[in-house]
TORVEXMI-529891 format. One record per atom (N, C-alpha, C): residue in three letters; x, y, z; residue number from 0. Coordinates in Angstrom, 3 decimals, decimal comma, always signed. Example, Ala and Ser with C-alpha at 12.3 -4.5 7.8 and 13.67 -1.06 7.14 Angstrom:
// residues 2
NODE residu        x        y        z num
NODE    ALA  +13,190   -5,690   +7,800   0
NODE    ALA  +12,300   -4,500   +7,800   0
NODE    ALA  +13,200   -3,300   +7,800   0
NODE    SER  +12,850   -2,250   +7,080   1
NODE    SER  +13,670   -1,060   +7,140   1
NODE    SER  +12,900   +0,030   +7,870   1
***
This chain:
// residues 77
NODE residu        x        y        z num
NODE    UNK +150,766 +120,493 +154,682   0
NODE    UNK +149,974 +121,485 +155,400   0
NODE    UNK +148,777 +121,884 +154,539   0
NODE    UNK +147,630 +121,955 +155,161   1
NODE    UNK +146,415 +122,320 +154,439   1
NODE    UNK +146,318 +123,831 +154,264   1
NODE    UNK +145,730 +124,259 +153,171   2
NODE    UNK +145,529 +125,707 +152,975   2
NODE    UNK +144,662 +126,294 +154,077   2
NODE    UNK +144,907 +127,531 +154,381   3
NODE    UNK +144,205 +128,236 +155,461   3
NODE    UNK +142,807 +128,663 +155,031   3
NODE    UNK +141,866 +128,513 +155,936   4
NODE    UNK +140,506 +128,969 +155,700   4
NODE    UNK +140,490 +130,496 +155,692   4
NODE    UNK +139,907 +131,095 +154,654   5
NODE    UNK +139,900 +132,554 +154,535   5
NODE    UNK +138,524 +133,186 +154,658   5
NODE    UNK +137,490 +132,433 +154,361   6
NODE    UNK +136,159 +133,022 +154,388   6
NODE    UNK +135,138 +131,943 +154,721   6
NODE    UNK +134,118 +132,331 +155,472   7
NODE    UNK +133,032 +131,419 +155,823   7
NODE    UNK +131,745 +132,226 +155,925   7
NODE    UNK +130,665 +131,676 +155,354   8
NODE    UNK +129,366 +132,351 +155,393   8
NODE    UNK +128,278 +131,333 +155,661   8
NODE    UNK +127,380 +131,675 +156,568   9
NODE    UNK +126,205 +130,841 +156,813   9
NODE    UNK +125,302 +130,911 +155,590   9
NODE    UNK +124,788 +129,767 +155,160  10
NODE    UNK +123,874 +129,724 +154,016  10
NODE    UNK +122,443 +129,489 +154,488  10
NODE    UNK +122,128 +128,289 +154,924  11
NODE    UNK +120,810 +127,935 +155,444  11
NODE    UNK +120,930 +126,572 +156,110  11
NODE    UNK +119,902 +126,208 +156,843  12
NODE    UNK +119,913 +124,937 +157,570  12
NODE    UNK +121,237 +124,822 +158,326  12
NODE    UNK +121,985 +123,756 +158,097  13
NODE    UNK +123,278 +123,572 +158,766  13
NODE    UNK +124,416 +123,630 +157,752  13
NODE    UNK +124,220 +124,447 +156,724  14
NODE    UNK +125,215 +124,560 +155,652  14
NODE    UNK +125,981 +125,880 +155,747  14
NODE    UNK +127,290 +125,756 +155,501  15
NODE    UNK +128,195 +126,903 +155,526  15
NODE    UNK +129,037 +126,862 +154,252  15
NODE    UNK +129,241 +128,019 +153,650  16
NODE    UNK +130,109 +128,149 +152,480  16
NODE    UNK +131,504 +128,500 +152,988  16
NODE    UNK +132,517 +127,799 +152,469  17
NODE    UNK +133,905 +128,010 +152,887  17
NODE    UNK +134,775 +128,320 +151,684  17
NODE    UNK +135,787 +129,175 +151,887  18
NODE    UNK +136,796 +129,432 +150,864  18
NODE    UNK +138,160 +129,372 +151,526  18
NODE    UNK +139,061 +128,583 +150,911  19
NODE    UNK +140,412 +128,421 +151,426  19
NODE    UNK +141,384 +129,318 +150,662  19
NODE    UNK +142,554 +129,528 +151,231  20
NODE    UNK +143,561 +130,415 +150,649  20
NODE    UNK +144,000 +129,977 +149,255  20
NODE    UNK +143,899 +128,696 +148,953  21
NODE    UNK +144,315 +128,218 +147,634  21
NODE    UNK +143,206 +128,337 +146,587  21
NODE    UNK +142,084 +128,957 +146,973  22
NODE    UNK +140,987 +129,176 +146,037  22
NODE    UNK +139,908 +128,115 +146,059  22
NODE    UNK +140,144 +126,983 +146,716  23
NODE    UNK +139,115 +125,950 +146,819  23
NODE    UNK +137,969 +126,503 +147,657  23
NODE    UNK +136,746 +126,309 +147,160  24
NODE    UNK +135,577 +126,791 +147,885  24
NODE    UNK +134,428 +125,822 +147,684  24
NODE    UNK +133,468 +125,887 +148,584  25
NODE    UNK +132,291 +125,035 +148,472  25
NODE    UNK +131,482 +125,083 +149,740  25
NODE    UNK +130,392 +124,344 +149,721  26
NODE    UNK +129,491 +124,276 +150,861  26
NODE    UNK +129,770 +123,006 +151,651  26
NODE    UNK +129,581 +123,098 +152,956  27
NODE    UNK +129,689 +121,933 +153,820  27
NODE    UNK +128,416 +121,888 +154,670  27
NODE    UNK +127,855 +120,689 +154,808  28
NODE    UNK +126,672 +120,478 +155,630  28
NODE    UNK +127,137 +119,839 +156,930  28
NODE    UNK +126,985 +120,551 +158,041  29
NODE    UNK +127,479 +120,070 +159,334  29
NODE    UNK +126,399 +119,391 +160,164  29
NODE    UNK +125,231 +119,134 +159,587  30
NODE    UNK +124,121 +118,543 +160,346  30
NODE    UNK +124,525 +117,262 +161,069  30
NODE    UNK +125,281 +116,420 +160,426  31
NODE    UNK +125,652 +115,145 +161,045  31
NODE    UNK +126,787 +115,284 +162,064  31
NODE    UNK +127,362 +116,470 +162,189  32
NODE    UNK +128,471 +116,703 +163,122  32
NODE    UNK +128,017 +117,314 +164,445  32
NODE    UNK +126,739 +117,641 +164,570  33
NODE    UNK +126,244 +118,377 +165,743  33
NODE    UNK +125,794 +117,433 +166,848  33
NODE    UNK +126,731 +116,751 +167,442  34
NODE    UNK +126,440 +115,860 +168,552  34
NODE    UNK +127,484 +116,085 +169,642  34
NODE    UNK +127,146 +115,711 +170,831  35
NODE    UNK +128,055 +115,894 +171,963  35
NODE    UNK +127,806 +117,216 +172,669  35
NODE    UNK +128,377 +117,329 +173,832  36
NODE    UNK +128,146 +118,474 +174,722  36
NODE    UNK +128,461 +119,825 +174,087  36
NODE    UNK +129,526 +119,906 +173,313  37
NODE    UNK +129,943 +121,181 +172,724  37
NODE    UNK +129,083 +121,566 +171,526  37
NODE    UNK +128,720 +120,584 +170,695  38
NODE    UNK +128,052 +120,890 +169,431  38
NODE    UNK +126,531 +120,777 +169,472  38
NODE    UNK +125,982 +120,064 +170,441  39
NODE    UNK +124,524 +119,898 +170,551  39
NODE    UNK +123,780 +121,231 +170,563  39
NODE    UNK +124,261 +122,265 +171,289  40
NODE    UNK +123,553 +123,554 +171,285  40
NODE    UNK +123,432 +124,182 +169,889  40
NODE    UNK +124,310 +123,804 +168,964  41
NODE    UNK +124,270 +124,374 +167,614  41
NODE    UNK +123,083 +123,864 +166,797  41
NODE    UNK +122,332 +122,914 +167,335  42
NODE    UNK +121,112 +122,473 +166,665  42
NODE    UNK +120,064 +123,578 +166,684  42
NODE    UNK +120,240 +124,549 +167,574  43
NODE    UNK +119,401 +125,754 +167,567  43
NODE    UNK +119,844 +126,580 +166,366  43
NODE    UNK +118,979 +126,680 +165,382  44
NODE    UNK +119,331 +127,319 +164,110  44
NODE    UNK +119,811 +128,764 +164,299  44
NODE    UNK +119,254 +129,475 +165,269  45
NODE    UNK +119,693 +130,862 +165,494  45
NODE    UNK +121,142 +130,903 +165,953  45
NODE    UNK +121,531 +129,975 +166,803  46
NODE    UNK +122,916 +129,918 +167,261  46
NODE    UNK +123,831 +129,460 +166,117  46
NODE    UNK +123,403 +128,443 +165,366  47
NODE    UNK +124,220 +127,956 +164,259  47
NODE    UNK +124,475 +129,066 +163,241  47
NODE    UNK +123,458 +129,876 +162,968  48
NODE    UNK +123,574 +130,955 +161,975  48
NODE    UNK +124,548 +132,045 +162,414  48
NODE    UNK +124,938 +132,061 +163,683  49
NODE    UNK +125,863 +133,073 +164,197  49
NODE    UNK +127,326 +132,678 +163,975  49
NODE    UNK +127,570 +131,751 +163,069  50
NODE    UNK +128,930 +131,292 +162,777  50
NODE    UNK +129,803 +132,466 +162,323  50
NODE    UNK +131,063 +132,419 +162,712  51
NODE    UNK +132,017 +133,461 +162,323  51
NODE    UNK +133,361 +132,799 +162,030  51
NODE    UNK +134,195 +133,495 +161,314  52
NODE    UNK +135,537 +133,016 +161,009  52
NODE    UNK +136,517 +133,619 +162,010  52
NODE    UNK +137,308 +132,776 +162,647  53
NODE    UNK +138,399 +133,249 +163,487  53
NODE    UNK +139,629 +133,250 +162,588  53
NODE    UNK +139,993 +134,420 +162,089  54
NODE    UNK +141,084 +134,524 +161,121  54
NODE    UNK +142,438 +134,150 +161,718  54
NODE    UNK +142,607 +134,377 +162,990  55
NODE    UNK +143,881 +134,050 +163,637  55
NODE    UNK +144,119 +132,542 +163,657  55
NODE    UNK +143,060 +131,789 +163,963  56
NODE    UNK +143,190 +130,339 +164,066  56
NODE    UNK +142,805 +129,604 +162,787  56
NODE    UNK +142,102 +130,284 +161,880  57
NODE    UNK +141,645 +129,637 +160,657  57
NODE    UNK +140,541 +128,634 +160,904  57
NODE    UNK +139,677 +128,941 +161,869  58
NODE    UNK +138,571 +128,056 +162,214  58
NODE    UNK +137,252 +128,815 +162,138  58
NODE    UNK +136,158 +128,045 +162,114  59
NODE    UNK +134,849 +128,670 +162,257  59
NODE    UNK +134,428 +128,500 +163,707  59
NODE    UNK +133,826 +129,540 +164,262  60
NODE    UNK +133,490 +129,570 +165,679  60
NODE    UNK +132,067 +130,078 +165,879  60
NODE    UNK +131,523 +129,791 +167,063  61
NODE    UNK +130,195 +130,260 +167,447  61
NODE    UNK +130,276 +130,931 +168,812  61
NODE    UNK +129,314 +131,802 +169,118  62
NODE    UNK +129,306 +132,488 +170,417  62
NODE    UNK +129,273 +131,533 +171,614  62
NODE    UNK +128,801 +130,316 +171,412  63
NODE    UNK +128,728 +129,335 +172,502  63
NODE    UNK +130,097 +128,790 +172,892  63
NODE    UNK +131,123 +129,073 +172,063  64
NODE    UNK +132,458 +128,556 +172,316  64
NODE    UNK +132,808 +127,362 +171,436  64
NODE    UNK +131,834 +126,827 +170,716  65
NODE    UNK +132,094 +125,709 +169,808  65
NODE    UNK +132,921 +126,192 +168,629  65
NODE    UNK +133,750 +125,308 +168,089  66
NODE    UNK +134,514 +125,651 +166,891  66
NODE    UNK +134,829 +124,392 +166,100  66
NODE    UNK +134,991 +124,567 +164,801  67
NODE    UNK +135,433 +123,508 +163,895  67
NODE    UNK +136,660 +124,033 +163,175  67
NODE    UNK +137,613 +123,174 +162,960  68
NODE    UNK +138,762 +123,495 +162,130  68
NODE    UNK +138,511 +122,813 +160,795  68
NODE    UNK +137,837 +123,484 +159,874  69
NODE    UNK +137,500 +122,848 +158,595  69
NODE    UNK +138,745 +122,398 +157,844  69
NODE    UNK +138,599 +121,269 +157,194  70
NODE    UNK +139,657 +120,722 +156,362  70
NODE    UNK +139,085 +120,564 +154,963  70
NODE    UNK +139,940 +120,609 +153,995  71
NODE    UNK +139,459 +120,378 +152,637  71
NODE    UNK +138,965 +118,959 +152,470  71
NODE    UNK +139,208 +118,087 +153,454  72
NODE    UNK +138,721 +116,728 +153,374  72
NODE    UNK +137,247 +116,641 +153,743  72
NODE    UNK +136,678 +117,712 +154,318  73
NODE    UNK +135,229 +117,740 +154,523  73
NODE    UNK +134,571 +117,695 +153,153  73
NODE    UNK +133,415 +117,117 +153,092  74
NODE    UNK +132,727 +117,023 +151,803  74
NODE    UNK +132,189 +118,389 +151,411  74
NODE    UNK +132,838 +119,014 +150,460  75
NODE    UNK +132,383 +120,303 +149,928  75
NODE    UNK +131,567 +120,030 +148,677  75
NODE    UNK +130,436 +120,694 +148,547  76
NODE    UNK +129,604 +120,550 +147,341  76
NODE    UNK +129,006 +121,850 +146,966  76
***
């Protein structure tokens, strides 16, 4: 089982800083993930910047209804 996502903050462009319950933290660039009907609207930087953490589900979400379940296997830098 992967550690639970505990914190997420918008940085700039399509980058988000993530921190997991086990202390692992880093930035993830989601620019290459924004394709398809659900994620295409997130190319609007104002909408992308409205990212929030859903603590109940351990995912990052947007007002448009899009969500990602970040994994530590995402490239964090």
